[in-house]
VOVO-234559 format. One record per residue: residue in one letter; x, y, z of N, C-alpha, C, CB in turn; residue number from 0. Coordinates in nm, 2 decimals. Glycine has a CB too. Example, Ala and Ser with C-alpha at 12.3 -4.5 7.8 and 13.67 -1.06 7.14 Angstrom:
<nodes>
(node A (1.32 -0.57 0.78) (1.23 -0.45 0.78) (1.32 -0.33 0.78) (1.13 -0.45 0.90) 0)
(node S (1.28 -0.22 0.71) (1.37 -0.11 0.71) (1.29 0.00 0.79) (1.41 -0.06 0.57) 1)
</nodes>
This chain:
<nodes>
(node M (0.07 -0.07 0.00) (0.05 -0.03 0.01) (0.08 0.10 -0.01) (0.04 -0.09 0.05) 0)
(node I (0.21 0.13 0.09) (0.28 0.31 0.08) (0.34 0.29 -0.01) (0.39 0.38 0.19) 1)
(node V (0.33 0.19 -0.16) (0.45 0.13 -0.23) (0.33 0.18 -0.35) (0.51 -0.05 -0.19) 2)
(node K (0.24 0.21 -0.38) (0.16 0.29 -0.45) (0.16 0.43 -0.43) (0.05 0.26 -0.43) 3)
(node I (0.17 0.41 -0.28) (0.14 0.57 -0.21) (0.23 0.64 -0.30) (0.19 0.61 -0.03) 4)
(node L (0.38 0.64 -0.25) (0.48 0.66 -0.32) (0.47 0.69 -0.47) (0.55 0.56 -0.30) 5)
(node G (0.40 0.60 -0.59) (0.41 0.60 -0.66) (0.33 0.72 -0.68) (0.42 0.50 -0.70) 6)
(node L (0.23 0.72 -0.67) (0.12 0.84 -0.72) (0.20 0.99 -0.67) (-0.06 0.81 -0.63) 7)
(node I (0.25 0.97 -0.53) (0.35 1.12 -0.52) (0.43 1.15 -0.69) (0.51 1.10 -0.38) 8)
(node D (0.52 1.03 -0.71) (0.57 0.98 -0.84) (0.56 1.08 -0.88) (0.52 0.87 -0.91) 9)
(node I (0.46 1.06 -1.01) (0.32 1.05 -1.12) (0.31 1.20 -1.09) (0.14 0.93 -1.06) 10)
(node F (0.29 1.27 -0.94) (0.21 1.40 -0.96) (0.31 1.47 -0.94) (0.07 1.43 -0.87) 11)
(node T (0.44 1.47 -0.85) (0.59 1.55 -0.86) (0.59 1.53 -1.03) (0.75 1.46 -0.76) 12)
(node G (0.62 1.45 -1.06) (0.67 1.49 -1.24) (0.59 1.54 -1.31) (0.71 1.39 -1.32) 13)
(node L (0.45 1.54 -1.31) (0.39 1.64 -1.41) (0.40 1.77 -1.29) (0.21 1.58 -1.49) 14)
(node L (0.39 1.79 -1.16) (0.41 1.92 -1.13) (0.58 1.99 -1.19) (0.37 1.93 -0.96) 15)
(node F (0.64 1.91 -1.21) (0.80 1.95 -1.25) (0.76 2.01 -1.42) (0.95 1.78 -1.24) 16)
(node W (0.67 1.90 -1.56) (0.65 1.92 -1.60) (0.56 2.06 -1.63) (0.65 1.83 -1.61) 17)
(node M (0.52 2.07 -1.59) (0.42 2.18 -1.63) (0.49 2.34 -1.56) (0.26 2.12 -1.55) 18)
(node I (0.58 2.33 -1.42) (0.68 2.46 -1.41) (0.75 2.48 -1.51) (0.77 2.46 -1.31) 19)
(node G (0.80 2.35 -1.47) (0.95 2.30 -1.62) (0.94 2.35 -1.77) (0.97 2.11 -1.67) 20)
(node I (0.86 2.33 -1.78) (0.83 2.34 -1.93) (0.73 2.48 -1.97) (0.74 2.19 -1.97) 21)
(node F (0.63 2.45 -1.94) (0.48 2.61 -1.93) (0.55 2.73 -1.85) (0.30 2.56 -1.80) 22)
(node G (0.57 2.68 -1.73) (0.62 2.80 -1.60) (0.52 2.81 -1.54) (0.67 2.95 -1.62) 23)
(node I (0.39 2.70 -1.54) (0.26 2.75 -1.46) (0.26 2.67 -1.36) (0.11 2.75 -1.55) 24)
(node G (0.19 2.68 -1.25) (0.22 2.60 -1.15) (0.32 2.65 -0.93) (0.31 2.52 -1.27) 25)
(node N (0.26 2.68 -0.87) (0.31 2.74 -0.75) (0.46 2.61 -0.73) (0.17 2.75 -0.60) 26)
(node K (0.50 2.73 -0.72) (0.68 2.69 -0.68) (0.70 2.64 -0.49) (0.81 2.91 -0.72) 27)
(node S (0.62 2.74 -0.40) (0.63 2.63 -0.33) (0.58 2.51 -0.30) (0.64 2.65 -0.26) 28)
(node L (0.49 2.43 -0.39) (0.49 2.35 -0.35) (0.53 2.22 -0.46) (0.39 2.38 -0.30) 29)
(node L (0.64 2.26 -0.56) (0.81 2.20 -0.61) (0.92 2.17 -0.54) (0.87 2.27 -0.69) 30)
(node I (0.90 2.30 -0.40) (1.01 2.30 -0.32) (0.94 2.23 -0.23) (1.07 2.42 -0.28) 31)
(node L (0.86 2.19 -0.18) (0.73 2.08 -0.05) (0.80 1.92 -0.15) (0.43 2.12 -0.08) 32)
(node F (0.78 1.86 -0.28) (0.77 1.78 -0.33) (0.95 1.82 -0.38) (0.63 1.76 -0.42) 33)
(node G (0.93 1.89 -0.38) (1.13 1.79 -0.39) (1.20 1.82 -0.24) (1.29 1.90 -0.55) 34)
(node I (1.18 1.86 -0.19) (1.17 1.82 0.01) (1.18 1.65 0.03) (0.97 1.86 0.10) 35)
(node L (1.00 1.60 0.02) (0.95 1.48 -0.02) (1.05 1.41 -0.06) (0.85 1.48 -0.12) 36)
(node L (1.09 1.46 -0.15) (1.15 1.31 -0.31) (1.30 1.34 -0.23) (1.16 1.39 -0.60) 37)
(node L (1.38 1.39 -0.16) (1.48 1.42 -0.07) (1.50 1.32 0.07) (1.46 1.57 -0.04) 38)
(node I (1.37 1.39 0.12) (1.36 1.24 0.23) (1.36 1.14 0.16) (1.23 1.22 0.33) 39)
(node K (1.29 1.10 0.06) (1.25 1.00 0.07) (1.34 0.88 0.01) (1.14 1.02 0.02) 40)
(node G (1.39 0.98 -0.11) (1.53 0.93 -0.15) (1.70 0.94 -0.01) (1.56 1.04 -0.30) 41)
(node I (1.68 0.95 0.03) (1.75 0.92 0.20) (1.72 0.80 0.27) (1.71 1.04 0.31) 42)
(node I (1.56 0.84 0.29) (1.52 0.72 0.35) (1.62 0.56 0.31) (1.36 0.70 0.27) 43)
(node F (1.54 0.56 0.18) (1.61 0.51 0.13) (1.70 0.39 0.05) (1.60 0.53 0.17) 44)
(node M (1.77 0.55 0.04) (1.98 0.51 -0.01) (2.05 0.36 0.07) (2.12 0.69 0.06) 45)
(node T (1.97 0.34 0.28) (1.99 0.26 0.33) (2.06 0.14 0.23) (1.88 0.25 0.40) 46)
(node S (2.01 0.11 0.14) (1.94 -0.01 0.08) (2.06 -0.01 -0.08) (1.71 0.02 0.04) 47)
(node L (2.18 0.16 -0.07) (2.25 0.18 -0.16) (2.19 0.11 -0.32) (2.38 0.13 -0.11) 48)
(node N (2.06 0.22 -0.31) (1.97 0.15 -0.49) (1.98 0.27 -0.53) (1.77 0.07 -0.52) 49)
(node I (2.04 0.26 -0.63) (2.07 0.38 -0.79) (1.99 0.47 -0.72) (1.99 0.32 -1.00) 50)
(node I (1.90 0.39 -0.75) (1.73 0.50 -0.81) (1.73 0.54 -0.66) (1.51 0.37 -0.88) 51)
(node S (1.72 0.54 -0.57) (1.77 0.67 -0.45) (1.84 0.80 -0.43) (1.83 0.64 -0.38) 52)
(node A (1.99 0.74 -0.47) (2.05 0.86 -0.50) (1.94 0.91 -0.68) (2.24 0.82 -0.51) 53)
(node I (1.94 0.86 -0.73) (1.85 0.97 -0.84) (1.75 1.02 -0.77) (1.77 0.91 -0.99) 54)
(node D (1.71 1.03 -0.64) (1.59 1.10 -0.59) (1.61 1.18 -0.56) (1.52 1.06 -0.51) 55)
(node I (1.77 1.18 -0.49) (1.79 1.26 -0.40) (1.91 1.35 -0.48) (1.83 1.19 -0.25) 56)
(node I (1.90 1.30 -0.58) (1.96 1.52 -0.70) (1.82 1.48 -0.74) (2.15 1.56 -0.90) 57)
(node I (1.78 1.46 -0.80) (1.59 1.54 -0.87) (1.51 1.57 -0.77) (1.47 1.41 -0.98) 58)
(node G (1.55 1.57 -0.60) (1.48 1.66 -0.52) (1.58 1.79 -0.49) (1.42 1.57 -0.38) 59)
(node L (1.73 1.74 -0.56) (1.81 1.91 -0.48) (1.81 2.01 -0.59) (2.01 1.90 -0.42) 60)
(node I (1.77 1.87 -0.73) (1.76 2.01 -0.87) (1.62 2.06 -0.84) (1.77 1.94 -1.09) 61)
(node M (1.51 1.95 -0.81) (1.40 2.05 -0.78) (1.33 2.16 -0.66) (1.32 1.98 -0.81) 62)
(node I (1.44 2.21 -0.55) (1.38 2.28 -0.41) (1.48 2.34 -0.50) (1.36 2.24 -0.23) 63)
(node S (1.60 2.40 -0.56) (1.70 2.48 -0.69) (1.63 2.56 -0.76) (1.76 2.40 -0.80) 64)
(node L (1.52 2.46 -0.82) (1.43 2.57 -0.91) (1.33 2.60 -0.87) (1.40 2.53 -1.03) 65)
(node G (1.26 2.56 -0.78) (1.14 2.61 -0.67) (1.21 2.75 -0.59) (1.12 2.46 -0.54) 66)
(node G (1.34 2.75 -0.51) (1.37 2.86 -0.49) (1.42 2.95 -0.54) (1.41 2.86 -0.42) 67)
(node S (1.41 2.97 -0.72) (1.50 3.07 -0.79) (1.45 3.03 -0.91) (1.66 3.06 -0.76) 68)
(node E (1.51 3.17 -1.01) (1.39 3.19 -1.11) (1.48 3.17 -1.22) (1.29 3.36 -1.10) 69)
(node W (1.61 3.05 -1.17) (1.67 3.03 -1.31) (1.63 2.97 -1.38) (1.77 3.00 -1.32) 70)
(node A (1.62 2.90 -1.51) (1.55 2.79 -1.59) (1.67 2.67 -1.61) (1.49 2.85 -1.76) 71)
(node I (1.58 2.56 -1.62) (1.80 2.44 -1.65) (1.69 2.40 -1.77) (1.90 2.21 -1.47) 72)
(node P (1.75 2.39 -1.86) (1.73 2.29 -2.04) (1.57 2.21 -2.05) (1.86 2.11 -2.04) 73)
(node K (1.52 2.32 -2.07) (1.38 2.12 -2.16) (1.43 2.01 -2.14) (1.36 2.08 -2.39) 74)
(node I (1.49 1.97 -2.22) (1.55 1.82 -2.19) (1.53 1.82 -2.05) (1.72 1.78 -2.23) 75)
(node I (1.68 1.88 -2.01) (1.71 1.77 -1.84) (1.51 1.78 -1.78) (1.88 1.91 -1.65) 76)
(node V (1.42 1.86 -1.81) (1.31 1.90 -1.71) (1.25 1.77 -1.80) (1.24 2.07 -1.70) 77)
(node I (1.24 1.72 -1.93) (1.17 1.62 -2.00) (1.18 1.42 -1.96) (1.24 1.67 -2.16) 78)
(node I (1.37 1.49 -1.91) (1.41 1.35 -1.89) (1.38 1.28 -1.72) (1.57 1.34 -1.92) 79)
(node I (1.35 1.40 -1.64) (1.33 1.41 -1.49) (1.19 1.35 -1.53) (1.34 1.57 -1.39) 80)
(node S (1.11 1.44 -1.60) (1.02 1.43 -1.58) (0.92 1.27 -1.60) (0.99 1.52 -1.63) 81)
(node L (0.99 1.26 -1.74) (0.96 1.08 -1.76) (1.00 0.97 -1.66) (1.04 1.03 -1.89) 82)
(node F (1.14 1.04 -1.63) (1.18 0.94 -1.50) (1.08 0.95 -1.38) (1.33 0.99 -1.44) 83)
(node L (1.01 1.01 -1.30) (0.91 1.02 -1.25) (0.80 0.93 -1.28) (0.90 1.11 -1.26) 84)
(node L (0.74 0.99 -1.35) (0.63 0.88 -1.45) (0.63 0.77 -1.45) (0.63 0.88 -1.59) 85)
(node Q (0.75 0.66 -1.53) (0.69 0.57 -1.47) (0.80 0.54 -1.45) (0.61 0.49 -1.51) 86)
(node K (0.83 0.60 -1.30) (0.88 0.57 -1.16) (0.75 0.53 -1.05) (0.97 0.69 -1.12) 87)
(node G (0.68 0.66 -1.08) (0.50 0.57 -1.04) (0.48 0.50 -1.08) (0.36 0.60 -1.07) 88)
(node I (0.49 0.50 -1.15) (0.33 0.39 -1.28) (0.39 0.25 -1.30) (0.31 0.45 -1.51) 89)
(node I (0.54 0.24 -1.29) (0.56 0.07 -1.18) (0.54 0.05 -1.05) (0.69 0.01 -1.17) 90)
(node S (0.54 0.15 -1.01) (0.52 0.17 -0.84) (0.38 0.13 -0.82) (0.54 0.34 -0.77) 91)
(node I (0.27 0.18 -0.90) (0.13 0.18 -0.88) (0.10 0.04 -0.87) (0.04 0.25 -0.99) 92)
(node I (0.12 0.00 -1.05) (0.17 -0.15 -1.14) (0.18 -0.28 -0.99) (0.40 -0.12 -1.25) 93)
(node S (0.34 -0.24 -0.99) (0.40 -0.38 -0.88) (0.27 -0.42 -0.75) (0.58 -0.30 -0.77) 94)
</nodes>
């Protein structure tokens, strides 16, 4: 059950990151909140030495820095990160 909830959070985070990174619409403070959540989740699951958890930490830091400033990252990076979070969320829900 917790895996499915974390999967839904990943999907929502990917969609939010897509909306803010590509279209510039959305709440940046919500992006910071979900970035912190992703960072915490990555740190908790890092005890299993999983590469996906390390990627979650990096993405969380990117989201926090994007939400806290006015700089933009390249759209291809936004697309890759968003698709990664979406596919990770979908796999979590399916499993």
